[in-house]
C-alpha positions in Angstrom: 13.3 7.5 -2.5 10.0 8.8 -4.0 8.7 8.0 -7.4 9.0 10.4 -10.3 6.8 10.8 -13.4 9.1 8.6 -15.5 8.4 5.8 -13.0 4.6 5.7 -13.8 4.8 3.0 -16.6 7.0 0.8 -14.4 4.6 1.2 -11.4 1.6 0.5 -13.6 3.2 -2.7 -14.8 3.9 -3.8 -11.2 0.2 -3.3 -10.4 -0.8 -5.5 -13.4 1.7 -8.2 -12.2 0.3 -7.9 -8.7 -3.2 -8.6 -10.1 -1.9 -11.6 -12.0 -0.3 -12.9 -8.7 -3.6 -12.2 -6.8 -5.7 -14.0 -9.4 -4.1 -17.3 -8.4 -4.2 -16.9 -4.6 -6.6 -16.4 -1.7 -10.3 -16.7 -1.4 -12.4 -17.1 -4.6 -13.9 -13.5 -4.3 -10.4 -12.0 -4.1 -9.2 -14.1 -7.1 -12.3 -13.0 -9.1 -11.6 -9.3 -8.3 -7.9 -9.7 -9.2 -8.8 -11.5 -12.5 -11.3 -8.7 -13.4 -8.7 -6.0 -12.7 -6.1 -8.0 -14.7 -8.6 -8.4 -17.6 -9.3 -4.7 -17.6 -5.8 -3.5 -16.8 -4.1 -5.0 -19.8 -6.2 -3.4 -22.5 -6.5 -0.1 -20.4 -2.8 0.0 -19.6 -2.3 3.5 -20.9 -5.1 4.7 -18.6 -3.4 2.9 -15.6 -0.1 4.6 -16.5 -1.9 8.0 -16.5 -3.5 7.3 -13.1 -0.1 6.4 -11.7 1.3 9.6 -13.1 -1.5 11.6 -11.5 -0.7 10.0 -8.1 3.1 10.7 -8.6 2.3 14.3 -9.4 -0.2 14.9 -6.7 0.7 17.1 -3.7 -1.4 14.8 -1.5 0.4 11.6 -2.4 3.8 10.1 -2.1 4.9 6.8 -3.8 8.0 5.4 -1.9 10.4 3.1 -3.7 13.0 1.0 -2.1 16.6 1.7 -3.1 16.8 -1.3 -5.4 13.5 -0.2 -7.1 11.9 -3.5 -6.5 8.8 -2.4 -4.4 6.5 0.6 -4.1 4.2 1.8 -1.3 1.9 4.8 -1.8 0.6 7.1 1.0 -2.2 9.5 0.2 -3.5 12.2 2.6 -7.3 12.1 2.8 -9.9 13.6 5.1 -9.9 10.3 7.0 -6.2 10.1 7.5 -3.3 8.7 5.5 -4.3 5.9 3.2 -1.7 3.3 2.3 -2.3 2.1 -1.3 -0.6 1.0 -4.5 1.6 -1.4 -2.7 3.3 -3.5 -5.3 6.5 -5.3 -6.2 8.4 -5.8 -9.3 8.3 -9.6 -8.6 5.2 -10.4 -6.4 5.8 -13.0 -3.7 9.5 -12.2 -3.2 9.1 -10.2 0.1 10.3 -7.0 -1.5 7.3 -5.3 -0.1 8.1 -6.6 3.4 11.6 -5.2 3.2 10.2 -1.8 2.1 7.6 -1.8 4.9 10.3 -2.6 7.5 12.1 0.6 6.5 9.0 2.8 6.1 6.7 1.7 8.8 8.5 3.1 11.9 8.9 6.5 10.1 5.4 6.5 8.9 3.8 5.6 12.3 6.0 8.2 14.0 5.0 10.9 11.6 1.3 10.0 11.8 1.5 10.1 15.6 3.2 13.5 15.7 0.6 14.9 13.4 -2.3 13.2 15.1 -3.3 11.4 11.8 -5.0 8.0 11.5 -3.6 5.4 9.0 -5.8 3.1 7.0 -5.5 0.5 4.3 -7.2 -2.4 2.6 -5.6 -5.8 3.1 -6.6 -7.9 0.0 -6.4 -11.2 1.7 -6.8 -12.6 5.3 -3.1 -13.5 5.4 -2.1 -9.9 4.5 -4.5 -8.6 7.2 -2.8 -10.7 9.8 0.7 -9.7 8.6 -0.2 -5.9 8.5 -1.7 -6.2 12.0 1.7 -7.5 13.3 3.7 -4.9 11.4 1.7 -1.8 12.1 1.4 -1.3 15.9 -2.2 -0.6 16.7 -3.7 -1.5 13.3 -7.2 -2.9 13.7 -9.6 -4.7 11.4 -12.7 -2.4 11.0 -14.7 -4.5 8.6 -14.9 -5.6 4.9 -13.0 -3.5 2.3 -15.1 -2.1 -0.6 -13.8 -4.5 -3.2 -12.1 -7.4 -1.4 -10.3 -8.2 1.8 -10.4 -6.2 5.0 -10.4 -2.5 5.8 -7.9 -1.8 8.5 -7.3 1.4 10.5 -4.8 2.6 13.1 -5.7 5.7 15.2 -2.9 8.0 16.1 -1.1 7.0 19.3 -0.5 9.3 22.2 2.5 9.4 24.5 6.2 9.8 24.0 8.1 8.6 21.0 11.7 7.5 20.6 13.9 9.3 18.1 13.1 6.8 15.4 9.4 7.2 15.9 8.7 4.0 17.8 7.2 3.6 21.3 9.6 3.0 24.2 
């Protein structure tokens, strides 16, 4: 299911919770960035809600929610490909995001391949970079991300796809 405008405050709150979660885990630089985002995100929460509402309303973006409304994953079309972003969970660390990715990833990869579009994302911690590389067939580390973590990219694959969008 995709997010609606009324979901923007909920999704913004999940982002703030995710920053609080990230502020206590991973390398010191990542914790520092998460702490800074958390410190700015709480007083600027109304702005964060507005930014989420803009993404929900954008024709270039989709925010996908799992049926239980416990995780979100955003996909935005850019000139470089489809950017995966705003991946958050109601309760960080519970693997709700993993379950959402298990459902979305085959469909997303299949659609990207059919349209000849690259997929890219920023993994905020080394453990996430390794996890994403296992989950997204062909995803490669292409260097440091602008704020923290690793930038990862998956070029479109060529060749036949099965009906569910996976490779035979």
